[in-house]
C-alpha positions in Angstrom: -32.0 -4.5 -21.4 -30.3 -5.8 -18.2 -27.0 -4.2 -19.3 -28.8 -0.9 -19.9 -30.3 -1.0 -16.4 -26.9 -1.8 -14.9 -25.2 1.1 -16.7 -28.0 3.5 -15.7 -27.5 2.5 -12.1 -23.7 3.0 -12.4 -24.3 6.5 -13.9 -26.8 7.4 -11.1 -24.4 6.3 -8.3 -21.5 8.0 -9.9 -23.4 11.2 -10.0 -24.1 10.9 -6.3 -20.5 10.1 -5.5 -19.2 13.0 -7.6 -21.4 15.3 -5.6 -20.0 14.1 -2.3 -16.3 13.9 -3.4 -16.2 10.3 -4.7 -15.3 9.1 -8.2 -16.7 6.9 -11.0 -13.5 4.8 -10.9 -14.4 3.8 -7.3 -17.9 2.9 -8.5 -16.5 0.6 -11.2 -14.1 -1.1 -8.7 -16.9 -1.6 -6.2 -19.2 -3.2 -8.8 -16.4 -5.3 -10.2 -16.6 -3.7 -13.7 -13.1 -2.1 -14.0 -10.0 -3.9 -15.1 -7.8 -5.2 -12.2 -4.8 -2.8 -11.5 -1.3 -3.5 -10.2 1.6 -1.5 -9.1 5.1 -2.0 -7.5 7.1 -0.8 -4.5 10.9 -1.1 -4.2 11.7 -1.6 -0.5 15.3 -3.0 -0.7 17.8 -0.5 0.7 21.0 -0.3 -1.4 19.3 -2.5 -3.9 19.7 -2.0 -7.7 17.1 -0.2 -9.8 14.7 -2.8 -11.0 12.0 -3.5 -13.7 8.7 -4.8 -12.5 7.7 -7.9 -14.5 4.2 -9.2 -15.2 4.2 -12.6 -17.0 7.9 -12.1 -17.8 7.9 -8.6 -19.3 7.8 -5.0 -17.9 4.6 -3.0 -18.5 4.9 0.6 -19.6 5.8 2.9 -16.7 7.1 0.0 -14.5 10.8 0.2 -15.2 14.0 1.6 -13.6 12.5 1.8 -10.1 14.8 2.7 -7.3 14.7 2.2 -3.5 11.5 3.6 -2.1 10.1 4.1 -5.6 6.3 3.5 -6.0 4.8 3.1 -9.5 1.4 4.1 -10.7 -1.2 1.5 -11.3 -1.3 -0.3 -14.6 -4.1 -2.6 -15.9 -3.7 -6.3 -16.0 -5.8 -9.2 -17.3 -7.9 -11.5 -15.1 -6.9 -15.0 -14.2 -3.5 -16.3 -13.1 -0.5 -14.0 -13.5 3.1 -14.3 -12.5 4.9 -11.3 -11.1 8.5 -10.5 -10.2 11.3 -7.9 -10.6 14.6 -8.0 -12.3 17.7 -5.7 -12.6 16.8 -2.9 -14.9 17.2 -3.9 -18.6 17.0 -7.6 -17.8 14.2 -10.2 -17.4 15.9 -12.6 -15.1 13.7 -12.3 -11.9 15.5 -11.6 -8.7 12.3 -12.8 -6.9 8.9 -13.8 -8.2 5.4 -14.8 -7.1 2.0 -15.5 -8.4 -1.6 -14.2 -8.1 -3.7 -17.3 -9.0 -7.0 -15.6 -9.5 -6.8 -11.9 -10.5 -10.3 -10.4 -10.5 -12.0 -7.3 -11.9 -12.2 -4.3 -9.5 -9.3 -5.5 -7.4 -6.0 -3.6 -6.7 -2.8 -5.6 -6.5 0.5 -4.6 -5.0 3.9 -6.2 -5.5 6.8 -5.3 -3.2 10.6 -6.0 -3.6 11.8 -7.0 -0.1 15.1 -7.6 1.5 15.4 -11.3 2.4 17.5 -13.1 5.0 20.1 -14.2 2.4 19.0 -12.3 -0.7 15.9 -10.8 -2.1 12.2 -11.5 -1.4 8.8 -10.5 -2.6 5.5 -9.3 -1.0 2.1 -9.7 -2.6 -1.2 -7.9 -1.7 -4.6 -8.6 -3.2 -7.0 -5.7 -2.2 -10.6 -6.5 -3.1 -11.7 -2.8 -2.8 -15.0 -3.6 -1.1 -15.9 0.0 -0.5 -19.5 1.0 -0.1 -20.9 2.8 -3.1 -21.9 5.9 -1.1 -18.9 6.0 1.2 -16.3 8.8 1.0 -14.1 7.4 3.8 -10.4 7.0 3.4 -8.9 3.5 3.0 -5.7 2.4 4.8 -3.7 -0.8 5.1 -0.3 -1.5 6.6 2.6 -3.6 5.3 5.9 -4.5 7.0 8.8 -4.5 4.5 11.4 -4.2 7.2 13.3 -7.5 8.0 14.6 -5.9 11.2 11.1 -5.3 12.4 9.6 -8.7 13.1 6.3 -7.3 14.3 5.1 -3.7 14.3 2.1 -2.0 15.8 0.9 1.0 13.7 -1.3 3.7 15.3 -3.2 6.3 13.2 -4.2 8.9 15.8 -5.7 12.3 15.7 -3.1 15.1 15.4 -4.7 16.8 18.4 -4.0 13.9 20.7 -1.0 11.7 20.0 -1.0 9.7 23.3 -1.2 6.0 22.6 -1.1 4.8 26.2 -4.8 4.0 26.3 -5.6 3.2 22.7 -5.3 0.0 20.6 -3.2 -0.1 17.5 -5.0 0.7 14.2 -3.0 -2.2 12.7 -1.5 -4.6 15.2 1.3 -7.1 14.9 2.2 -6.3 11.3 4.7 -9.1 10.6 7.5 -8.8 8.2 6.4 -9.6 4.6 2.7 -9.3 5.7 -0.2 -6.9 5.5 -2.8 -5.8 8.0 -5.6 -6.3 7.0 -4.2 -9.4 5.3 -4.0 -9.8 1.5 -7.5 -10.8 0.3 -9.3 -8.7 2.9 -10.6 -5.2 2.5 -8.8 -2.2 3.8 -9.6 -0.3 7.0 -12.0 2.7 6.6 -11.4 6.0 8.5 -12.7 9.6 8.2 -10.5 12.2 6.6 -8.7 14.6 8.9 -5.4 15.6 10.5 -3.5 12.6 11.7 -0.2 11.3 13.1 1.3 7.9 12.4 3.1 6.1 15.2 5.0 2.8 15.0 6.1 0.7 17.9 7.5 -2.8 18.4 4.4 -5.0 18.7 3.0 -4.9 22.3 5.0 -1.8 23.3 3.8 1.7 23.8 7.2 3.2 23.2 7.3 4.9 19.7 10.2 4.1 17.3 8.6 6.3 14.7 6.3 9.2 15.1 5.4 11.3 12.0 4.7 15.0 11.8 1.0 15.8 11.4 -0.5 15.3 8.0 -3.8 15.5 6.2 -5.6 12.3 5.2 -8.2 13.2 2.6 -11.6 11.6 2.2 -11.5 8.9 -0.5 -7.8 8.6 -0.1 -6.4 5.0 -0.6 -3.2 4.5 1.3 -0.8 1.6 1.8 1.4 2.4 4.7 4.7 0.5 4.3 7.5 0.3 6.8 10.8 0.1 4.9 14.3 -0.4 6.4 17.1 2.1 6.3 20.4 0.9 4.8 22.5 -1.0 7.3 19.7 -1.3 9.9 20.7 -3.4 12.9 18.8 -6.4 14.1 17.8 -4.4 17.3 15.0 -2.1 16.3 15.6 1.5 17.4 14.2 4.9 16.4 15.6 5.9 13.0 15.9 2.4 11.6 12.7 2.3 9.6 10.9 4.7 7.2 7.2 4.9 6.7 6.4 5.2 3.0 2.9 6.0 1.9 1.7 4.5 -1.4 -1.1 6.9 -2.5 -3.0 4.4 -4.6 -4.7 6.1 -7.5 -2.8 9.4 -7.2 -1.0 9.5 -10.5 0.8 12.8 -9.9 2.2 11.8 -6.5 2.1 8.0 -6.1 4.1 8.1 -2.9 5.0 10.2 0.1 7.7 9.5 2.7 6.8 10.6 6.3 9.4 12.3 8.4 10.2 10.7 11.8 9.9 13.4 14.3 11.8 11.3 16.9 15.0 11.6 14.8 14.4 14.2 12.1 15.1 11.5 9.6 
């Protein structure tokens, strides 16, 4: 009987969400009913194509991923899992890591990163703690650029792109780190027309300023800075890209924003 009542509540909330632009998948994640999901981002410039590994083998759709490639989510089991990536067609991990307590309703991201002397890995556990009746967009930042020790990211209205008197939306995003941090929920914003601006942390001088774009209600974005090939240690305009992983968008899992400061 308890299960019947729970399912009835889920159906009722899903109907409300559907009417206001949400989805039943969000309901299942919020209630911790859906299988955990994981995907992969390749952020190593000039790096080889790789296969994403979960417990030593590549799930379907997670192979032959090139630089700036973002895969669609795939289901994984709960509990402890090992993750990594290997040159395509092999299972010898170039870098690896572990999620010790994979939970239902969570989204997980694994990133191939450039390291100081080789390759590295980034891990994000997103608990997806979205309100059942919310249709807000979710955003999180990650710094995959070794040449960008700390970045401030500003998500500003396209109608007013001055950042002189506003605080960063995501501040001091350190290399190999996310803001909000792994294990914390994403930031929630209203849908609309926006511009993304990146600066060296503490500075108001943009090194990246996107063209205007539309952020839809219920979007789920991971904004990742990725380095260009051969980027110098001094961070200047044109030395990073901003790559958007559109979580849950199976037809277009990623979008790369154009830097209006350089046209690159």
